[in-house]
C-alpha positions in Angstrom: 118.9 115.6 120.3 118.3 116.3 116.6 115.4 113.8 116.5 113.8 115.5 119.5 114.1 118.9 117.8 112.5 117.6 114.6 109.6 116.0 116.6 109.1 119.3 118.5 109.1 121.3 115.2 106.6 118.8 113.7 104.4 119.2 116.8 104.5 123.0 116.5 103.5 122.8 112.8 100.6 120.5 113.6 99.4 122.8 116.5 99.7 125.9 114.3 97.8 124.0 111.5 95.0 123.1 113.9 94.7 126.6 115.1 94.6 127.9 111.5 91.8 125.4 110.7 89.8 126.4 113.8 90.1 130.0 112.7 88.8 129.1 109.2 92.2 130.3 107.9 94.4 128.5 105.5 96.7 125.7 106.5 97.1 121.9 106.1 94.9 119.0 107.4 96.5 115.6 107.8 94.5 112.4 107.2 95.2 108.8 106.1 95.2 105.3 107.4 97.3 102.5 108.9 96.8 99.3 107.0 98.1 95.8 107.4 97.5 93.1 104.7 97.7 89.4 105.5 97.5 87.2 102.5 98.0 83.6 101.3 98.4 82.5 97.6 97.8 79.0 96.3 100.8 79.4 93.9 103.6 81.7 92.8 102.3 84.9 91.2 103.4 87.8 88.9 103.3 90.6 91.4 105.1 93.6 92.9 106.5 94.3 96.4 106.9 90.8 97.7 103.4 89.7 96.4 101.5 92.7 97.8 100.4 94.1 94.4 99.0 91.0 92.7 98.5 90.8 88.9 98.1 87.2 87.9 99.5 83.7 88.5 102.8 82.6 87.1 102.9 80.1 84.2 103.9 76.5 84.8 107.6 75.8 85.1 108.3 72.1 84.9 111.3 70.5 86.6 113.2 67.4 85.4 110.4 65.2 86.8 107.6 67.2 85.1 106.5 68.8 88.4 105.4 72.4 88.3 107.9 74.5 90.4 105.5 77.4 90.6 102.7 75.3 92.1 103.8 76.3 95.6 101.7 78.2 98.1 103.1 81.3 99.8 102.2 83.7 102.6 103.1 87.2 103.6 102.1 90.0 105.9 102.8 93.7 105.0 101.9 97.2 106.2 103.4 99.1 103.3 100.1 100.5 102.1 99.9 102.7 105.2 99.2 106.2 103.9 99.6 109.9 104.9 97.7 112.7 103.1 98.0 116.5 103.6 95.1 118.6 102.3 96.2 122.2 101.8 93.9 125.2 101.7 94.9 128.8 101.1 93.8 132.2 100.0 92.2 132.8 96.6 94.4 133.4 93.6 93.5 134.6 90.1 89.9 134.8 91.2 89.8 131.1 92.0 89.6 129.0 95.1 93.0 127.3 95.8 93.8 124.0 97.2 96.6 121.4 97.2 97.3 117.8 98.1 100.5 116.0 99.2 100.0 112.2 99.7 102.4 109.3 100.1 102.6 105.7 101.3 105.4 103.3 102.4 105.1 101.2 99.2 108.6 102.2 98.0 109.7 102.9 94.4 111.2 99.4 93.7 111.3 96.0 95.4 114.6 96.9 97.0 113.1 100.1 98.4 110.1 98.4 100.1 109.0 100.3 103.2 110.4 103.5 101.6 108.1 106.6 101.5 106.8 107.0 98.0 105.0 110.1 96.6 101.5 109.2 95.3 99.8 112.6 94.7 101.2 116.1 94.7 99.1 118.8 93.0 97.7 122.3 93.2 94.2 123.0 92.1 92.5 126.3 91.1 88.7 126.2 91.0 86.6 128.8 89.4 82.7 128.7 89.2 82.7 126.4 86.2 86.3 125.7 85.4 89.1 124.0 87.3 92.9 123.6 86.7 94.9 120.8 88.3 98.7 120.8 88.0 100.9 118.1 89.5 100.9 114.3 90.0 97.5 112.6 90.2 95.5 109.7 88.9 95.4 109.3 85.1 92.0 110.3 83.8 91.4 106.8 82.6 91.2 105.8 86.3 87.9 107.5 87.3 88.2 108.5 91.0 84.5 108.1 91.6 84.1 104.9 89.6 86.7 102.3 90.5 86.6 98.9 92.2 86.3 99.0 96.0 88.6 96.0 96.6 90.5 95.3 99.7 93.5 94.4 97.6 95.9 97.2 96.8 95.8 96.3 93.1 92.3 97.9 92.9 91.3 95.6 90.1 94.6 95.7 88.1 95.4 94.4 85.5 91.7 94.8 84.4 91.7 98.5 85.5 93.9 101.3 84.1 96.0 101.8 87.2 98.4 104.7 86.8 99.3 108.1 88.3 101.0 110.7 86.2 102.4 114.2 86.4 99.8 116.2 84.5 98.0 119.4 83.6 94.2 118.9 83.7 91.5 121.4 82.8 87.9 120.5 83.6 85.0 122.5 82.3 81.6 122.1 83.9 78.6 122.2 81.6 75.7 121.8 83.9 75.8 118.2 84.9 78.3 117.4 82.2 82.0 117.6 82.6 84.6 118.0 79.8 88.2 117.2 80.8 91.4 117.7 78.8 94.7 116.4 80.2 98.3 116.4 79.1 100.5 113.8 80.9 104.1 112.6 81.3 105.3 109.5 83.0 107.2 108.9 86.3 106.3 105.8 88.3 104.1 104.0 85.8 106.3 103.6 82.8 106.3 102.3 79.2 108.8 99.6 78.2 111.1 99.2 75.2 114.6 98.1 74.0 116.3 99.4 77.2 113.7 98.1 79.6 111.1 100.1 81.6 111.7 103.9 81.3 110.1 107.3 81.0 112.5 108.2 78.2 110.5 106.7 75.4 107.7 109.2 76.0 110.1 112.1 76.8 112.0 111.5 73.6 108.9 111.8 71.5 108.8 115.5 72.6 105.0 115.2 73.0 103.1 114.4 76.1 100.3 111.8 76.3 96.9 113.4 75.7 93.5 112.5 77.1 90.0 113.8 76.5 87.2 112.7 78.8 83.5 113.6 78.7 80.9 112.5 81.3 77.5 113.1 82.7 77.2 113.0 86.5 74.0 113.5 88.6 74.4 113.2 92.3 71.4 113.3 94.7 72.8 113.4 98.2 69.4 113.6 99.9 68.3 110.3 98.4 71.8 108.8 98.4 71.7 108.2 94.6 74.1 108.8 91.8 74.2 108.2 88.1 77.4 108.6 86.1 78.2 107.8 82.5 81.3 108.8 80.6 84.0 108.0 78.0 87.6 109.0 77.3 90.1 108.7 74.5 93.9 108.6 75.1 96.8 109.4 72.7 100.4 108.3 73.3 103.5 108.3 71.1 106.8 106.6 72.1 110.2 106.8 70.5 111.8 103.5 71.4 115.4 104.4 70.1 117.5 107.3 69.2 120.1 105.2 67.5 119.9 101.9 65.6 122.0 98.8 66.5 124.1 99.8 63.5 124.8 103.2 65.0 122.6 105.3 62.8 120.4 108.1 64.1 116.8 107.2 64.1 113.5 108.6 65.3 110.9 106.0 64.5 107.8 106.1 66.8 104.9 103.9 67.8 101.5 105.6 68.3 98.7 104.2 70.4 95.0 105.2 70.8 93.0 103.9 73.7 89.3 104.3 74.6 87.5 103.7 77.9 83.8 103.7 78.8 82.4 103.7 82.4 79.1 103.7 84.1 78.0 104.0 87.8 74.6 103.6 89.3 74.3 104.2 93.1 71.0 103.4 94.8 70.3 103.8 98.5 71.3 100.2 99.3 73.6 99.0 96.4 76.1 100.5 94.0 76.9 99.2 90.5 80.1 100.2 88.7 81.6 99.0 85.4 84.2 100.0 82.9 85.3 98.8 79.5 88.7 99.5 78.0 90.0 99.0 74.5 93.6 100.0 74.7 96.7 99.9 72.5 100.0 99.5 74.3 98.5 99.8 77.9 101.8 98.5 79.5 102.1 101.7 81.6 98.5 101.3 82.7 99.7 98.0 84.5 97.7 95.9 82.0 98.7 93.2 79.6 99.8 94.5 76.2 102.6 96.6 74.6 104.0 96.9 71.1 106.3 95.1 68.7 108.7 95.6 65.8 106.5 95.0 62.8 109.3 95.0 60.2 112.8 96.2 59.3 112.5 98.9 56.7 116.3 99.1 56.1 118.2 95.9 57.1 121.6 97.6 56.7 120.9 100.6 58.9 118.4 98.6 61.1 115.5 101.1 60.7 112.4 99.6 62.2 108.6 100.0 62.0 106.5 99.4 65.1 103.0 98.2 65.7 100.9 98.5 69.0 99.4 95.4 70.6 95.8 95.8 71.7 94.1 94.7 74.9 90.3 94.6 75.6 89.3 94.6 79.2 86.1 95.0 81.3 85.2 94.9 84.9 82.1 95.0 87.1 82.0 95.9 90.8 78.8 95.6 92.9 78.6 96.4 96.6 76.1 97.2 99.3 76.2 100.7 100.9 75.9 100.0 104.6 78.0 102.2 106.9 78.8 99.4 109.4 79.2 96.5 107.0 79.4 96.0 103.3 79.5 93.0 100.9 81.0 93.4 97.4 82.0 91.5 94.3 84.4 92.3 91.6 84.6 90.4 88.3 87.1 91.2 85.5 88.1 90.0 82.1 91.0 91.0 79.8 91.7 89.7 76.3 94.9 89.9 74.3 93.7 91.2 70.9 97.1 91.0 69.2 98.3 93.6 66.7 96.6 94.9 63.6 99.4 93.5 61.4 101.8 90.6 61.6 105.2 91.3 63.1 108.5 89.4 63.2 110.7 91.5 65.5 111.2 92.0 69.2 108.2 92.3 71.4 107.9 94.8 74.3 104.8 93.6 76.1 103.4 92.4 79.4 101.9 88.9 79.1 102.9 88.2 75.5 102.1 84.5 76.1 98.7 85.1 77.7 95.5 84.8 75.7 93.1 86.1 78.4 92.7 86.7 82.1 89.7 86.7 84.4 89.1 87.3 88.1 86.3 86.7 90.6 86.7 88.5 93.9 84.1 88.6 96.7 84.7 90.7 99.8 83.3 91.7 103.2 83.9 94.9 105.0 83.2 95.6 108.6 83.5 99.1 110.1 83.6 100.1 113.8 84.3 103.7 114.3 87.7 104.4 112.7 88.6 100.7 112.6 87.9 98.4 109.7 88.5 94.7 109.1 88.0 93.3 105.6 88.4 89.7 104.3 88.6 89.1 100.6 88.9 86.1 98.3 90.5 86.7 94.9 90.5 84.0 92.2 92.6 85.0 89.2 93.1 82.9 86.1 95.7 83.4 83.3 95.3 81.4 80.0 98.9 80.7 78.9 99.4 79.6 75.3 101.9 77.3 73.6 101.8 79.0 70.2 101.7 82.7 69.2 100.4 83.7 65.8 102.4 86.3 63.7 100.0 89.0 64.8 100.4 88.2 68.5 97.3 86.2 69.1 97.9 83.4 71.6 96.6 79.8 71.0 96.7 76.3 72.5 96.1 77.7 76.0 96.0 76.2 79.4 94.3 78.0 82.3 96.5 78.6 85.4 94.6 79.8 88.5 95.6 81.3 91.8 93.5 81.6 94.9 94.3 84.4 97.2 92.9 84.8 100.8 93.4 88.3 102.0 92.6 89.9 105.3 93.0 93.7 105.7 93.1 95.7 108.9 92.7 99.5 108.8 92.7 102.4 111.2 91.7 105.7 109.7 92.6 109.1 111.0 
């Protein structure tokens, strides 16, 4: 009975919303897609949600006979990327056009919560003639929403792409065809790591949000189906790894990181080129390799520590045709562990501390028929694992370990 009442109430809301939209009044419009991914990997991988969000292949793990335990293929089929989005419109406020978005998927918050509904975006936006204000959870500005890889895989090019959504306040100023964007950010789902594992508290305890400044030029010609975009951003982040030392002394040491990105997009009538370069300190929360380490112990008795960020350099290029019925595309990516600026001899809080570099080659084919889409993709990812690590974090004596993924995605958009 209760479920029937809820379904009836939901139907009434949808009907009222549809009427409001027809009357050009304010309301909410629902959209999204149903998606199923079928994938096969040639070996075990470092990934999230039962292999769905792939990062890179696992290193060798030899048994008593010298056989690689991780050299075992695996298969899975999941629909957890299925997504629901509500786009909200309303009356003007403060002289600005107002809008909002609520979006979620069934990706879950953790591996144990797979299939659980997870908030992706939730923000309100005020738009004046040349200025806009966005408050809520949305993509980090290092992830450029009109310049990112069009992969079939849900990883969207990670770990070569800054993949992170954050609670934020974003102000965008239009200067003709130029955009200047300033954003302050916290962390929620995409977190930094430290002595107590993955947590948002390292940023919170710094009492200072992450800061990002982005500047770009964008020229869109819809009549000729052309676009040119070029931009860059700089990001500041400060973490406080501990509030007390292991010797139980109050401490407030911090680790500061500066990251830069550059991006370019050229859309022609038949083909689109997109690329991005990233030079990032401690991009762990961007789902990239890298992090930070304890550089030295400044006071051995009280266990006061100095920290140093570990840098990652990454670049990706995505090319695809612009056909409405079918498309072909190719993503290539490369990431390099650049180590730290100084030697360190303490604990390391890093993703991929034994990886010297990564690269990926991923061709895809997309076929659309009305609201239905089928999209096969091949993803070959290589991680160069090393046997020795220099005092500054540079990895040597490497061996390339590759994984071949065959992915088939089915979509139905609404």
